C-alpha positions in Angstrom: -59.3 46.2 7.6 -57.6 49.5 8.2 -54.3 50.0 10.0 -53.2 53.5 11.0 -49.7 53.2 12.5 -46.7 55.4 13.0 -44.3 52.6 13.5 -43.2 49.6 11.4 -46.0 47.1 10.7 -45.4 43.5 9.7 -48.1 41.1 8.6 -46.8 37.5 8.8 -49.8 35.7 7.4 -51.6 35.3 4.1 -54.4 37.8 3.6 -57.4 35.7 2.4 -60.3 36.9 0.4 -64.1 36.4 0.5 -66.6 35.3 -2.1 -66.9 37.5 -5.2 -70.3 38.8 -3.8 -68.6 40.0 -0.6 -65.2 41.5 -1.8 -63.4 43.6 0.8 -61.1 46.5 0.7 -57.7 46.4 2.5 -56.1 49.7 3.5 -52.8 49.8 5.4 -51.2 53.0 6.6 -47.8 53.5 8.4 -47.2 57.2 8.1 -43.6 57.0 9.3 -42.8 53.3 9.3 -42.4 50.3 7.1 -45.1 47.9 6.0 -44.0 44.3 5.4 -46.4 41.6 4.1 -44.7 38.2 4.1 -47.6 36.1 2.8 -49.7 36.3 -0.3 -52.2 39.2 -0.5 -55.7 38.4 -2.0 -55.2 34.7 -2.6 -57.8 32.3 -4.0 -60.2 32.4 -6.9 -61.6 35.7 -5.7 -59.3 38.6 -4.7 -59.5 41.8 -2.7 -61.6 44.6 -4.1 -59.2 47.6 -3.5 -55.8 47.4 -2.0 -54.4 50.7 -0.7 -51.1 50.9 1.0 -49.5 54.1 2.3 -46.1 54.1 4.0 -43.7 56.9 4.7 -40.8 54.5 4.3 -40.6 51.0 2.8 -43.4 48.7 1.7 -42.4 45.1 1.1 -44.5 42.4 -0.6 -43.0 39.0 0.2 -45.3 37.1 -2.1 -48.0 37.5 -4.7 -50.5 40.4 -4.7 -54.1 40.1 -6.1 -56.8 42.7 -6.0 -59.2 44.4 -8.4 -57.5 47.8 -7.9 -54.0 48.3 -6.5 -52.8 51.7 -5.2 -49.4 51.9 -3.4 -47.8 55.1 -2.1 -44.5 54.5 -0.4 -40.9 56.0 -0.5 -39.9 52.5 -1.7 -42.0 49.6 -2.7 -40.3 46.2 -2.9 -41.8 43.4 -5.0 -40.7 39.8 -4.8 -43.4 38.2 -6.8 -46.3 38.8 -9.3 -48.8 41.6 -8.9 -52.3 41.3 -10.5 -55.1 43.9 -10.6 -57.9 41.8 -12.2 -60.3 44.6 -13.1 -58.5 47.9 -12.7 -55.2 49.8 -12.4 -51.8 49.3 -10.7 -50.5 52.6 -9.5 -47.2 52.9 -7.6 -46.2 56.3 -6.3 -42.6 56.3 -5.1 -39.7 54.2 -6.1 -39.8 50.4 -6.9 -37.2 47.8 -6.1 -37.5 44.4 -7.7 -36.4 41.6 -5.3 -37.4 38.8 -7.7 -38.6 38.3 -11.2 -42.0 40.2 -11.3 -44.9 40.3 -13.7 -47.4 43.2 -13.2 -50.8 42.6 -14.8 -53.5 45.2 -14.9 -57.2 44.6 -15.6 -56.7 44.7 -19.4 -59.5 47.1 -20.4 -59.1 50.7 -21.6 -58.1 52.7 -18.6 -56.7 49.8 -16.7 -53.2 51.2 -16.6 -49.9 50.4 -15.0 -48.2 53.6 -13.7 -44.8 54.1 -12.0 -44.4 57.6 -10.5 -40.8 57.0 -9.3 -37.7 55.0 -10.2 -37.7 51.3 -11.0 -34.6 49.3 -10.1 -33.4 45.8 -9.4 -31.3 43.1 -11.0 -34.4 41.1 -11.9 -36.7 40.8 -14.9 -39.8 42.8 -15.2 -42.8 41.9 -17.3 -45.8 44.3 -17.8 -49.2 43.2 -19.1 -51.8 46.1 -19.5 -54.1 44.7 -22.2 -55.5 47.8 -23.9 -54.5 50.0 -20.9 -51.5 52.2 -20.9 -48.1 51.8 -19.2 -46.3 54.9 -17.9 -42.8 55.2 -16.4 -42.3 58.7 -14.9 -39.0 58.0 -13.2 -35.6 56.5 -14.3 -35.7 52.7 -14.9 -32.6 50.8 -14.0 -30.6 53.8 -13.0 -29.4 52.4 -9.7 -29.4 48.7 -10.6 -30.2 47.8 -14.2 -33.2 45.7 -14.9 -31.9 42.1 -14.9 -28.2 41.6 -14.5 -28.2 38.2 -16.3 -28.6 37.0 -19.8 -31.9 36.4 -21.5 -34.4 38.1 -19.2 -35.2 41.8 -19.5 -37.9 44.4 -19.4 -40.8 42.9 -21.3 -44.0 44.7 -22.3 -46.4 41.9 -23.3 -49.4 44.1 -24.1 -50.4 47.8 -23.8 -52.3 50.4 -25.7 -49.6 53.1 -25.3 -46.2 53.0 -23.5 -45.0 56.3 -22.0 -41.3 56.3 -21.0 -40.6 59.8 -19.6 -37.0 59.2 -18.3 -33.9 57.1 -19.0 -34.1 53.2 -19.1 -31.2 50.9 -18.5 -31.4 47.1 -18.8 -28.6 44.5 -19.0 -30.5 42.5 -21.7 -32.7 44.9 -23.5 -36.4 45.7 -23.9 -39.0 43.6 -25.6 -42.2 45.4 -26.6 -44.4 42.6 -27.9 -47.6 44.7 -27.7 -48.8 48.3 -27.8 -50.0 50.5 -30.5 -47.7 53.4 -29.7 -44.9 54.5 -27.5 -43.6 57.8 -26.2 -39.9 57.4 -25.5 
């Protein structure tokens, strides 16, 4: 399914998937408007193949997101729940706002990276799982709203080959890097 819109676009249903032998790509484009997905994207045992979202404004995911490869380009992407790329990357170009506690999980193999090109903000916890892929932050993390404003939760890196932090990071409860062979801070 491809949507090429110049106004706000809201999908109020769950985006189902097909059998693993018939995986589909989902591309959503709102050049000047918002994209809002209120239901889960890529639910079930099998997921979408490639999820590509392009919005000139705000993209909001109101539930879980599952696809083999996830590419999001938006001025601001808002996540409320977990994001999983089962066999490939998660790439977010633009700023990220956490509206709930979120875990981003990439495919886990070498080259299955998690990349944030813009800022990452939100008073929620963020957990990143990249397996032997890399994690890269190119923008300020927690500069507007520190990651998690409570006690106990924080920015957690469960696994990664290499962690690249190319800007300032602010959290209320610290950073836990449980995995990763290196870091560039």
